[in-house]
N, C-alpha and C positions, 0 to 999 in steps of 0.2 A: 162308692165308698167301700164296698166289699172287696173289689179288685185292688184298691189302694192298700187295704189292710193286708191282703195276701202278698203283695209285692214287698211291703214293709217287713212282714214276717220272714219272707224268703231272704231278704238282704240281711236281716239280723241273724238268721240262721247261718248264712255263709260267713259273715264276719266273725261270729262266735266259733264256728268250726275251723276257720283258718287261723285263729289266734292273732289276727291283725290288731295292732295297737292303734286306736282311734281316739279322737277327742270326745268330750262329753256329749256333743250333739249327735254323733254317729255311733255311739256305743250300742251294743246289742240290747241292753236294757232300755235305753231311751227309744230305740226303734220299735221294740216290743210294746212299750206303753203307747206310742203313737199308733201302732197297728190295732191295739185294743180299743183305743179311742175311736178310730175309724170304724171298727167292727161294731161298737156300741151305737154309733150314729147310724150305721147302715141298718141295724136291727130296729132302730126307732123310725126309720123311713126317710131319713135325711139323704138327699142325693139321688132319690129314685127318679126324679124328673117329672115333668108335667104330663108326659105321654102315658105313663102307667096309671096316673090318677084319673085320666079321662075315661078309661074303660070301665 
């Protein structure tokens, strides 16, 4: 989940920096909010997998 958040933040950064006009689903704000959601889920432990819980 943390890696997904990083990718979403990077895409939002490049879209915002290039000034590309996109629809509502791919706007920098919506990608930033999706990245923040993934980051929050990552911090809660969602998506860590079963391997890390066995140790």
